[in-house]
OpenMM code with the backbone's topology and positions (N, CA, C; nanometers):
from openmm import Vec3, app, unit

residues = "MET ARG LYS LEU LEU ILE ILE SER PHE ALA VAL ALA GLY LEU ALA LEU SER ALA CYS SER GLN ALA ASP GLN ASN LYS ALA LYS ALA SER ALA ASP GLN ALA ALA ALA GLU ALA LYS GLU ALA ALA ASP LYS VAL ALA ALA GLU THR LYS ASP LEU ALA ALA GLU THR LYS ASP MET ALA THR SER PRO GLU VAL LYS GLN ALA GLY ALA ASP ILE LYS ASP ALA ALA LYS ASP ALA GLY ALA VAL ALA LYS ASP ALA ALA LYS ASP ALA ALA ARG ASP THR LYS ALA ALA ILE HIS ASP ALA THR ALA PRO THR PRO ALA ASP LYS ALA ALA ALA THR HIS".split()
positions = [
    Vec3(0.0832, -0.1188, 0.0000),
    Vec3(0.0000, 0.0000, 0.0000),
    Vec3(0.0875, 0.1249, 0.0000),
    Vec3(0.1907, 0.1222, 0.0799),
    Vec3(0.2806, 0.2366, 0.0890),
    Vec3(0.3520, 0.2599, -0.0446),
    Vec3(0.3957, 0.1491, -0.1078),
    Vec3(0.4628, 0.1603, -0.2369),
    Vec3(0.3684, 0.2207, -0.3405),
    Vec3(0.2411, 0.1792, -0.3355),
    Vec3(0.1430, 0.2305, -0.4315),
    Vec3(0.1241, 0.3807, -0.4122),
    Vec3(0.1223, 0.4260, -0.2882),
    Vec3(0.1069, 0.5683, -0.2588),
    Vec3(0.2277, 0.6472, -0.3097),
    Vec3(0.3460, 0.5957, -0.2883),
    Vec3(0.4688, 0.6627, -0.3340),
    Vec3(0.4699, 0.6703, -0.4861),
    Vec3(0.4319, 0.5613, -0.5495),
    Vec3(0.4287, 0.5588, -0.6966),
    Vec3(0.3254, 0.6580, -0.7484),
    Vec3(0.2081, 0.6669, -0.6799),
    Vec3(0.1046, 0.7609, -0.7237),
    Vec3(0.1533, 0.9043, -0.7153),
    Vec3(0.2232, 0.9388, -0.6057),
    Vec3(0.2775, 1.0740, -0.5928),
    Vec3(0.3842, 1.1016, -0.6990),
    Vec3(0.4638, 1.0026, -0.7268),
    Vec3(0.5685, 1.0196, -0.8285),
    Vec3(0.5070, 1.0434, -0.9649),
    Vec3(0.4048, 0.9674, -0.9979),
    Vec3(0.3366, 0.9843, -1.1264),
    Vec3(0.2694, 1.1214, -1.1330),
    Vec3(0.2060, 1.1634, -1.0243),
    Vec3(0.1416, 1.2947, -1.0224),
    Vec3(0.2449, 1.4051, -1.0383),
    Vec3(0.3589, 1.3917, -0.9732),
    Vec3(0.4660, 1.4904, -0.9857),
    Vec3(0.5184, 1.4977, -1.1272),
    Vec3(0.5367, 1.3834, -1.1884),
    Vec3(0.5842, 1.3813, -1.3273),
    Vec3(0.4799, 1.4416, -1.4206),
    Vec3(0.3528, 1.4137, -1.3934),
    Vec3(0.2471, 1.4681, -1.4787),
    Vec3(0.2432, 1.6194, -1.4686),
    Vec3(0.2585, 1.6723, -1.3476),
    Vec3(0.2580, 1.8181, -1.3307),
    Vec3(0.3813, 1.8821, -1.3938),
    Vec3(0.4946, 1.8138, -1.3815),
    Vec3(0.6159, 1.8712, -1.4402),
    Vec3(0.6106, 1.8658, -1.5919),
    Vec3(0.5319, 1.7746, -1.6489),
    Vec3(0.5197, 1.7642, -1.7944),
    Vec3(0.4273, 1.8715, -1.8503),
    Vec3(0.3449, 1.9321, -1.7623),
    Vec3(0.2536, 2.0369, -1.8080),
    Vec3(0.3341, 2.1622, -1.8417),
    Vec3(0.2794, 2.2380, -1.9341),
    Vec3(0.3439, 2.3647, -1.9677),
    Vec3(0.3206, 2.4635, -1.8547),
    Vec3(0.3973, 2.5701, -1.8545),
    Vec3(0.3821, 2.6732, -1.7524),
    Vec3(0.2423, 2.7332, -1.7579),
    Vec3(0.1866, 2.7479, -1.8757),
    Vec3(0.0523, 2.8041, -1.8919),
    Vec3(-0.0516, 2.7122, -1.8284),
    Vec3(-0.0359, 2.5801, -1.8490),
    Vec3(-0.1299, 2.4848, -1.7887),
    Vec3(-0.1175, 2.4867, -1.6369),
    Vec3(0.0048, 2.4971, -1.5881),
    Vec3(0.0255, 2.5026, -1.4436),
    Vec3(-0.0362, 2.6300, -1.3853),
    Vec3(-0.0216, 2.7418, -1.4566),
    Vec3(-0.0819, 2.8675, -1.4111),
    Vec3(-0.2337, 2.8589, -1.4092),
    Vec3(-0.2923, 2.7953, -1.5141),
    Vec3(-0.4386, 2.7775, -1.5186),
    Vec3(-0.4849, 2.6914, -1.4015),
    Vec3(-0.4119, 2.5834, -1.3739),
    Vec3(-0.4486, 2.4936, -1.2643),
    Vec3(-0.4395, 2.5673, -1.1308),
    Vec3(-0.3341, 2.6486, -1.1158),
    Vec3(-0.3187, 2.7253, -0.9920),
    Vec3(-0.4304, 2.8273, -0.9786),
    Vec3(-0.4648, 2.8949, -1.0869),
    Vec3(-0.5723, 2.9943, -1.0830),
    Vec3(-0.7055, 2.9288, -1.0491),
    Vec3(-0.7304, 2.8126, -1.1069),
    Vec3(-0.8545, 2.7404, -1.0769),
    Vec3(-0.8588, 2.6986, -0.9304),
    Vec3(-0.7472, 2.6509, -0.8803),
    Vec3(-0.7416, 2.6099, -0.7394),
    Vec3(-0.7588, 2.7300, -0.6483),
    Vec3(-0.6963, 2.8425, -0.6837),
    Vec3(-0.7107, 2.9643, -0.6028),
    Vec3(-0.8551, 3.0132, -0.6028),
    Vec3(-0.9190, 3.0071, -0.7194),
    Vec3(-1.0584, 3.0518, -0.7297),
    Vec3(-1.1487, 2.9601, -0.6466),
    Vec3(-1.1259, 2.8292, -0.6540),
    Vec3(-1.2069, 2.7346, -0.5762),
    Vec3(-1.1875, 2.7596, -0.4268),
    Vec3(-1.0630, 2.7878, -0.3864),
    Vec3(-1.0364, 2.8145, -0.2443),
    Vec3(-1.1052, 2.9437, -0.2007),
    Vec3(-1.1019, 3.0454, -0.2859),
    Vec3(-1.1678, 3.1725, -0.2528),
    Vec3(-1.3189, 3.1541, -0.2415),
    Vec3(-1.3767, 3.0781, -0.3329),
    Vec3(-1.5212, 3.0529, -0.3280),
    Vec3(-1.5587, 2.9735, -0.2026),
    Vec3(-1.4758, 2.8765, -0.1662),
    Vec3(-1.5027, 2.7975, -0.0462),
    Vec3(-1.4944, 2.8855, 0.0785),
    Vec3(-1.3945, 2.9761, 0.0815),
    Vec3(-1.3812, 3.0669, 0.1958),
    Vec3(-1.5010, 3.1612, 0.2020),
    Vec3(-1.5435, 3.2109, 0.0879),
    Vec3(-1.6597, 3.3009, 0.0842),
    Vec3(-1.7850, 3.2296, 0.1347),
    Vec3(-1.8039, 3.1056, 0.0921),
    Vec3(-1.9198, 3.0280, 0.1373),
    Vec3(-1.9118, 3.0022, 0.2878),
    Vec3(-1.7931, 2.9700, 0.3371),
    Vec3(-1.7764, 2.9449, 0.4809),
    Vec3(-1.8031, 3.0718, 0.5605),
    Vec3(-1.7548, 3.1868, 0.5099),
    Vec3(-1.7802, 3.3146, 0.5776),
    Vec3(-1.9296, 3.3462, 0.5807),
    Vec3(-1.9975, 3.3177, 0.4701),
    Vec3(-2.1421, 3.3435, 0.4632),
    Vec3(-2.2169, 3.2562, 0.5637),
    Vec3(-2.1802, 3.1287, 0.5716),
    Vec3(-2.2447, 3.0376, 0.6669),
    Vec3(-2.2172, 3.0833, 0.8096),
    Vec3(-2.0938, 3.1266, 0.8361),
    Vec3(-2.0591, 3.1730, 0.9711),
    Vec3(-2.1408, 3.2968, 1.0079),
    Vec3(-2.1562, 3.3897, 0.9128),
    Vec3(-2.2340, 3.5107, 0.9402),
    Vec3(-2.3808, 3.4775, 0.9637),
    Vec3(-2.4362, 3.3874, 0.8827),
    Vec3(-2.5764, 3.3489, 0.9001),
    Vec3(-2.5966, 3.2762, 1.0328),
    Vec3(-2.5006, 3.1939, 1.0711),
    Vec3(-2.5097, 3.1236, 1.1986),
    Vec3(-2.5050, 3.2227, 1.3140),
    Vec3(-2.4186, 3.3218, 1.3017),
    Vec3(-2.4084, 3.4245, 1.4058),
    Vec3(-2.5397, 3.5024, 1.4160),
    Vec3(-2.5988, 3.5374, 1.2999),
    Vec3(-2.7264, 3.6089, 1.3000),
    Vec3(-2.8361, 3.5238, 1.3630),
    Vec3(-2.8385, 3.3960, 1.3295),
    Vec3(-2.9395, 3.3066, 1.3849),
    Vec3(-2.9235, 3.2928, 1.5355),
    Vec3(-2.7996, 3.2851, 1.5817),
    Vec3(-2.7752, 3.2755, 1.7258),
    Vec3(-2.8237, 3.4019, 1.7963),
    Vec3(-2.7994, 3.5162, 1.7362),
    Vec3(-2.8444, 3.6422, 1.7962),
    Vec3(-2.9968, 3.6494, 1.8006),
    Vec3(-3.0611, 3.6071, 1.6921),
    Vec3(-3.2076, 3.6071, 1.6892),
    Vec3(-3.2651, 3.5118, 1.7933),
    Vec3(-3.2021, 3.3956, 1.8086),
    Vec3(-3.2477, 3.2984, 1.9071),
    Vec3(-3.2330, 3.3549, 2.0482),
    Vec3(-3.1213, 3.4210, 2.0738),
    Vec3(-3.0994, 3.4810, 2.2051),
    Vec3(-3.2025, 3.5907, 2.2302),
    Vec3(-3.2260, 3.6740, 2.1288),
    Vec3(-3.3256, 3.7807, 2.1432),
    Vec3(-3.4637, 3.7229, 2.1719),
    Vec3(-3.4965, 3.6139, 2.1025),
    Vec3(-3.6275, 3.5522, 2.1220),
    Vec3(-3.6387, 3.4947, 2.2629),
    Vec3(-3.5336, 3.4288, 2.3079),
    Vec3(-3.5372, 3.3644, 2.4397),
    Vec3(-3.5466, 3.4662, 2.5525),
    Vec3(-3.4920, 3.5835, 2.5303),
    Vec3(-3.4931, 3.6848, 2.6357),
    Vec3(-3.6016, 3.7901, 2.6143),
    Vec3(-3.6896, 3.7666, 2.5176),
    Vec3(-3.7929, 3.8661, 2.4891),
    Vec3(-3.8966, 3.8693, 2.6014),
    Vec3(-3.9579, 3.9827, 2.6220),
    Vec3(-4.0609, 3.9939, 2.7262),
    Vec3(-4.1778, 3.8980, 2.7027),
    Vec3(-4.2113, 3.8749, 2.5767),
    Vec3(-4.3228, 3.7846, 2.5468),
    Vec3(-4.2938, 3.6430, 2.5941),
    Vec3(-4.1714, 3.5953, 2.5673),
    Vec3(-4.1347, 3.4591, 2.6081),
    Vec3(-4.1268, 3.4502, 2.7605),
    Vec3(-4.0719, 3.5532, 2.8225),
    Vec3(-4.0667, 3.5546, 2.9693),
    Vec3(-4.2074, 3.5541, 3.0277),
    Vec3(-4.2986, 3.6307, 2.9680),
    Vec3(-4.4365, 3.6334, 3.0163),
    Vec3(-4.5026, 3.4971, 2.9977),
    Vec3(-4.4772, 3.4343, 2.8829),
    Vec3(-4.5340, 3.3008, 2.8596),
    Vec3(-4.4832, 3.2023, 2.9647),
    Vec3(-4.3551, 3.2116, 2.9994),
    Vec3(-4.3001, 3.1241, 3.1040),
    Vec3(-4.3657, 3.1491, 3.2382),
    Vec3(-4.3876, 3.2768, 3.2693),
    Vec3(-4.4537, 3.3104, 3.3960),
    Vec3(-4.5980, 3.2605, 3.3961),
    Vec3(-4.6655, 3.2727, 3.2817),
    Vec3(-4.8032, 3.2245, 3.2715),
    Vec3(-4.8102, 3.0733, 3.2911),
    Vec3(-4.7150, 3.0026, 3.2315),
    Vec3(-4.7117, 2.8564, 3.2473),
    Vec3(-4.6868, 2.8205, 3.3930),
    Vec3(-4.5971, 2.8917, 3.4566),
    Vec3(-4.5667, 2.8653, 3.5981),
    Vec3(-4.6900, 2.8896, 3.6838),
    Vec3(-4.7612, 3.0001, 3.6585),
    Vec3(-4.8832, 3.0298, 3.7345),
    Vec3(-4.9905, 2.9239, 3.7105),
    Vec3(-5.0048, 2.8823, 3.5844),
    Vec3(-5.1043, 2.7800, 3.5527),
    Vec3(-5.0724, 2.6484, 3.6227),
    Vec3(-4.9443, 2.6138, 3.6271),
    Vec3(-4.9042, 2.4903, 3.6964),
    Vec3(-4.9325, 2.5010, 3.8456),
    Vec3(-4.9071, 2.6184, 3.9021),
    Vec3(-4.9342, 2.6394, 4.0444),
    Vec3(-5.0846, 2.6272, 4.0716),
    Vec3(-5.1657, 2.6879, 3.9832),
    Vec3(-5.3112, 2.6799, 3.9988),
    Vec3(-5.3601, 2.5358, 3.9850),
    Vec3(-5.3040, 2.4644, 3.8885),
    Vec3(-5.3429, 2.3243, 3.8696),
    Vec3(-5.3068, 2.2413, 3.9920),
    Vec3(-5.1915, 2.2700, 4.0507),
    Vec3(-5.1514, 2.1989, 4.1731),
    Vec3(-5.2469, 2.2271, 4.2873),
    Vec3(-5.2909, 2.3527, 4.3005),
    Vec3(-5.3851, 2.3878, 4.4072),
    Vec3(-5.5195, 2.3181, 4.3857),
    Vec3(-5.5652, 2.3143, 4.2611),
    Vec3(-5.6921, 2.2467, 4.2307),
    Vec3(-5.6809, 2.0974, 4.2612),
    Vec3(-5.5692, 2.0376, 4.2222),
    Vec3(-5.5493, 1.8939, 4.2494),
    Vec3(-5.5441, 1.8674, 4.3995),
    Vec3(-5.4785, 1.9549, 4.4731),
    Vec3(-5.4697, 1.9389, 4.6185),
    Vec3(-5.6080, 1.9479, 4.6815),
    Vec3(-5.6872, 2.0476, 4.6393),
    Vec3(-5.8229, 2.0617, 4.6921),
    Vec3(-5.9094, 1.9410, 4.6564),
    Vec3(-5.8940, 1.8930, 4.5340),
    Vec3(-5.9715, 1.7761, 4.4921),
    Vec3(-5.9343, 1.6538, 4.5752),
    Vec3(-5.8059, 1.6378, 4.6047),
    Vec3(-5.7619, 1.5247, 4.6859),
    Vec3(-5.8173, 1.5358, 4.8279),
    Vec3(-5.8174, 1.6580, 4.8837),
    Vec3(-5.8739, 1.6773, 5.0175),
    Vec3(-6.0228, 1.6454, 5.0181),
    Vec3(-6.0959, 1.6930, 4.9158),
    Vec3(-6.2397, 1.6651, 4.9068),
    Vec3(-6.2652, 1.5156, 4.8945),
    Vec3(-6.1851, 1.4482, 4.8127),
    Vec3(-6.2028, 1.3039, 4.7955),
    Vec3(-6.1746, 1.2304, 4.9260),
    Vec3(-6.0721, 1.2720, 4.9982),
    Vec3(-6.0406, 1.2082, 5.1261),
    Vec3(-6.1527, 1.2313, 5.2267),
    Vec3(-6.2059, 1.3535, 5.2311),
    Vec3(-6.3154, 1.3840, 5.3229),
    Vec3(-6.4398, 1.3012, 5.2876),
    Vec3(-6.4713, 1.2946, 5.1584),
    Vec3(-6.5880, 1.2171, 5.1150),
    Vec3(-6.5689, 1.0691, 5.1436),
    Vec3(-6.4481, 1.0196, 5.1242),
    Vec3(-6.4202, 0.8779, 5.1517),
    Vec3(-6.4333, 0.8496, 5.3007),
    Vec3(-6.3813, 0.9383, 5.3822),
    Vec3(-6.3907, 0.9216, 5.5273),
    Vec3(-6.5371, 0.9204, 5.5710),
    Vec3(-6.6162, 1.0115, 5.5151),
    Vec3(-6.7586, 1.0164, 5.5498),
    Vec3(-6.8293, 0.8892, 5.5047),
    Vec3(-6.7964, 0.8414, 5.3867),
    Vec3(-6.8602, 0.7194, 5.3362),
    Vec3(-6.8234, 0.5996, 5.4226),
    Vec3(-6.6983, 0.5916, 5.4664),
    Vec3(-6.6564, 0.4809, 5.5536),
    Vec3(-6.7278, 0.4913, 5.6876),
    Vec3(-6.7393, 0.6113, 5.7403),
    Vec3(-6.8087, 0.6314, 5.8666),
    Vec3(-6.9543, 0.5885, 5.8554),
    Vec3(-7.0208, 0.6327, 5.7456),
    Vec3(-7.1608, 0.5951, 5.7255),
    Vec3(-7.1758, 0.4449, 5.7088),
    Vec3(-7.0828, 0.3810, 5.6410),
    Vec3(-7.0930, 0.2371, 5.6158),
    Vec3(-7.0682, 0.1558, 5.7421),
    Vec3(-6.9872, 0.2066, 5.8313),
    Vec3(-6.9531, 0.1291, 5.9507),
    Vec3(-7.0296, 0.1744, 6.0753),
    Vec3(-7.1051, 0.2833, 6.0638),
    Vec3(-7.1811, 0.3330, 6.1796),
    Vec3(-7.2978, 0.2385, 6.2070),
    Vec3(-7.3313, 0.2214, 6.3335),
    Vec3(-7.4449, 0.1341, 6.3666),
    Vec3(-7.5766, 0.1960, 6.3183),
    Vec3(-7.6646, 0.1101, 6.2747),
    Vec3(-7.7966, 0.1553, 6.2305),
    Vec3(-7.8807, 0.1862, 6.3544),
    Vec3(-7.9931, 0.2569, 6.3380),
    Vec3(-8.0793, 0.2821, 6.4538),
    Vec3(-8.1248, 0.1517, 6.5221),
    Vec3(-8.1465, 0.0489, 6.4424),
    Vec3(-8.1880, -0.0797, 6.5008),
    Vec3(-8.0747, -0.1374, 6.5848),
    Vec3(-7.9504, -0.1230, 6.5341),
    Vec3(-7.8355, -0.1737, 6.6106),
    Vec3(-7.8215, -0.0964, 6.7417),
    Vec3(-7.8458, 0.0340, 6.7382),
    Vec3(-7.8361, 0.1178, 6.8562),
    Vec3(-7.9437, 0.0771, 6.9581),
    Vec3(-8.0642, 0.0557, 6.9080),
    Vec3(-8.1744, 0.0192, 6.9984),
    Vec3(-8.1484, -0.1169, 7.0610),
    Vec3(-8.0948, -0.2088, 6.9843),
    Vec3(-8.0679, -0.3418, 7.0371),
    Vec3(-7.9538, -0.3370, 7.1381),
    Vec3(-7.8602, -0.2488, 7.1198),
    Vec3(-7.7469, -0.2396, 7.2107),
    Vec3(-7.7859, -0.1772, 7.3436),
    Vec3(-7.8878, -0.0902, 7.3468),
    Vec3(-7.9268, -0.0239, 7.4713),
    Vec3(-8.0240, -0.1090, 7.5508),
    Vec3(-8.0872, -0.2047, 7.4986),
    Vec3(-8.1856, -0.2859, 7.5714),
    Vec3(-8.1295, -0.4116, 7.6190),
] * unit.nanometer
topology = app.Topology()
chain = topology.addChain("A")
for resn in residues:
    res = topology.addResidue(resn, chain)
    for name in ("N", "CA", "C"):
        topology.addAtom(name, app.Element.getBySymbol(name[0]), res)
């Protein structure tokens, strides 16, 4: 594998040296242009990413988003209070139902006193 790589580089070197100076200049100009275009594209992507990050930060810190978060927090607190009250009511109703089910009937009371 190593020999094949060395031979490939040697062949490429010979091929480039066989090119005329004009062909070498054209190849260099094409490579320079491709590198410049790639750098321009990378710069554009970096700028757009930076703009998107700034917009995201602005959105996250906007008063509307903060208010929505506060509203959600309040709604969760209210839901917790409603659930707590419902649980207390259910416990009270269950306790009353158990008391009624296990309480002696009037007949049981009368039989116990005589």
